[in-house]
N, C-alpha and C positions, 0 to 999 in steps of 0.2 A: 479446852482450850484451842486455843487458834494457831494453827501452825501454819505458818510462812513456808514451803517447800522452794527454792528456788533450784530448775533444770527438773520441772515439773514433767515436762514433756521424754525428758532423754529415758536412756536403759534405765537408770538407777532408780527415777523418779516414779517410773509409772511401775513399775514391780514393789516401788513401797506403796503407791496410792491402790492395788491390785489386792493386797496384803489384807486377811479377813480383820484382822485387827486396826484396819485405817477408817471403819468406822466411826469409830471411838474418839476420831479427832473433828474439829473443824479444818478443812485447810484452803488457802489461801493460795493460787498456785497461778501466778498470772504470766502469759505467755511474753515472747518479747512484742508484740501489737502493741502491748500495754505497759509493760516495763522492759527498756531496754538496759539490763544490769549494767553495761559498760557505761551508761550514763550515770553521775550521781544526783546529780538532781529530781530525775526518774524515780530513781529506788528511793531518795528523800522523800518526797514527796509520797509514795505508796506505802510507805510503813507509818507514816503520819495519819494518814487517810484512813487506814485499817488494824494497825495498832495489834500487831499479834501478839502473843503470848512467848513464841517457841518460833526459832529458824535451825529449818534443817538444809543446811546449803550445801545443796549437790550440783549445782549447776557449775558447768565449765566449758571451753572449746577441747575437745578431745579429739585423737586420731589414732594411728597407727604409728609405725616406724618412719613409712612413705611421707606420709602426712605431716610430720614432725620434720623431718627434713627439708620437703619442697616449702613448708610456711613458717620458718622458724620466729619471725616478728609478728606475724598474727598471734603466734599459742603465746608466747610471751608476754604480749601488751595488751588481747583480752583479758587473758586470766588473772594476769595481774591487775587491770581495772575492773574484773566482777568483784575478785576477793576481796578487794579494800573496800569497792563502795558496799555491799554486801555486806561486811563484819564491822566496818567503822559505822556505817549509819542504821544498825541494829542496835549498835550500844550509844551513838546518838538518841535513839529513840526511846531508850530507857527498855529495850529487852533484855533482861537479866540470864536467859539462856540461850545459847545458840550450839548445836551443834555441826560444826564442821568437817564435810568429809573429803577425806587424802585419797593420795593411792601411794604405791609405794614403790614411783619414780624418783621421791622424795631423797630417798637414800645414798650415800654415794655410791660410784659404778663398783671399787674393790672393797667393800665392806666386810667382813664377813660375816657366813650366814651359818646361821639362821640370822635374819637382818634383827635387830633388836635397836627399842626405841633411844637407846643411849649412842646408836651408831649415827642419827642424824646431824648432819655438817660436820663430819668428821673425814671428808673426802670431796672429788671433785664428783660432780655430776655425769651420767651416763652424757654422752658428746652428741648421739641422736635424738634426745627430747631435751637437752639441757634447760631450753625457756620455759618449755610446758613446766618441769621440774622448780625450779627459778619461782615462778609465781607460785605456784604450790605450797611452796615451803615458806614465802613471804606470807601467802595466808594462814598458816600454822604458826608462824612467831607472834602475827600479829592478834591472835586470840590468844595465846601466852602471854604476852605483853598485856591486851584488856585486863584478863585474869587476875594478873600480879598485881597491877595500881589500883585496881579494885575489887577486892575477892567477893563483891556481891555480885559482879558477874561473870558466871559460869559459862567461860568459851569453852570448849574442848571439841577432841580431833578425834576422829579415827580414820588409821590410815589402812584402805583396804589393798586387799592384792588384786592383779588381774582380774576383768571380770569376764562374765557373756552368761548367756541367756536370753529370753524373751526379750524383744523389743531391741537385739541388738541393729546395728547398722552392718549391712551385707557386702555394704560398698567395696569394692579393691580398693577405691582411691582414698579410702577412708577407714576404711575399717579393723581394729584389733586382729592377732594370730587365730584363735579359734572360729571365728566365724566368717573370716576373709578363706582358711581351709576347708570348712565347712561347704563355701559355695564353690570353692577353685576343683573339690574335688566331685563335688556333685555332678558339675560342670563336665568333668572328666569324664565321670562313668556314662553318664548319658552322652556324650558326643564318641562313648567308644576309642579316645586316646587313651593311646597305652602308656603313657608319662608324665607325670605332675612334678615339675621342679618342687624344692625347699632349699629358701635363702640360706646359704651358710651349709653349716658341715651337720648343723641337727643336733647339735651338744648341749648347745646352751638350755637351760634347764627355768621353767617357769612355773610357777604356782597359781593356777585360775581357779574362782570359785564364783559359785551361779549366783546372778543378781538377786534372785530371791533369796538367797542366802543372806545376804547382806542386808536386805531388805528387813528379816527378819530379826537381826540383830538389832537395825535400828532403831526399829519400833520399840524391843527391849529396851534398847537405851532410853527411850522417851520414857517410858514408865517406870525407870530405874535411875534417873539421870543422878541423882544428888549424890549416889554410891558410883557411880562410874570414874574411869580412872578418865584425869585432864588428857594422856594421850595413851592412845593403844591401836596395835594393830588386829587387823581382822582378817582372816584368812583359812584353808582349810589347814593350815602347818605339816603339806604333802606339795612336791613340787615335781617334774617331770619332765625327761628331755624332749626339746622339740619333735623328735621321729615319734617318739610315742605318743603324741598328739595327732601325729598324722595316719599313723597305723590305727589307735582308735578310732578314728573317724572313718577310716577306708572301711572298716570292719562296717562299723555302724551302715554307712551309704552303700555299701555293696560295692566297691570302686577294688578291681582285682588287677589294675595295673603295678606299675614300679617306679619308685621314688627314686629323682634324680638331683643330684646337692649341685647349687650352683655358688660355687667358690669366689667369685665375683661380689656378691651381695653381703651387707654386713647382717650379722647374728645378734647383735644389742650386747645387752650383759649377758656374763657367761653363767651366772642364775643369780634369781631373783627369789628367795625363799623367806617369809615372813617367820619369825617368832612370835607365835598366838599364846605364849604362856600368859601374859597378863589378863588376854581375856577370856582367856579358860578359867583362870584363879574368878573371875570375876565373876563367870557362871554361861560360859554361851560357847557352843562350837557349831561348827560348820554340818549342819546333817547329810547334806548329798554329795556322794559318792561323784569322780571324773565320769567315770562311766553311763551314772544315770542323769547325769547334766548334762553330757553330750545329746544323748539319746533325747531327751528334752528339748534341748535347744536346735537339735537337726531336725525334730516335728514342727517348732514356731519356724524355721524357714520353708519348710515344704507345707503347711496349711495355713502359713501367714503372707511371707515373702513372695514367694510363688505365686500364690493362687492372685495375689492382690497385683502382682504386674500383668497375669494373663487375661484380666477382666479387660 
């Protein structure tokens, strides 16, 4: 099988490609220098020339709360263009199987937790990442519309929880919460700083899954695509408050200082926990615990990120 993987240089893409089962497929992994996914003509030309049998759409312009607040237009427009081009042009090229990877930001900010797939579009998005969420929702609905119009096109979506792990971004200007906290707490420990700040009161709850676990689920989905639900959440089924993430990371890093809350900063949604009963009934559960996953992520930061910066 020839699989086009968009976003192959991102965290999800790289975890997919290093999975032991990835060797069972031929991967098409064009970088932006070869195909700018925001350009419809480039996407159309690539699909026509390479003729993939399957598309995994994992590409997107991503970032944490700070990045989304700072550049809402880019997060909306770039992701709208990328999703529309990849999905619509795959249909035009006759690719009958496509797996669209989305994220939990598509759920309404006040939807009851755990978040069920039936809650989509039943309320407003979280304002701090509204543009990104709108674009991701548009891609999800486009997949649904294509399959509804012509059932021979099986275009399905997995909605992933927040991710962390190998190949994550630890740049504080663009990173998500877990890598940002790892970098901040590590720096505080080795600079002998006594205090580390936490945005908000730290009581907002989040579900984070190791990116390698999502890769495992995606490759299972490729193998068993016919019986995969058309729409399903993928996560750990467990959440923790922000303060717990800081405490767990501090213990792993060896930080002995204290935490202070900056109540002038936003906390984001109060809770984001996915209902994973649909994917569990299909036969998959996330295998990695939070503590094991955080240790793996910190090991990657130490051995790959810091060593790379020192060289």
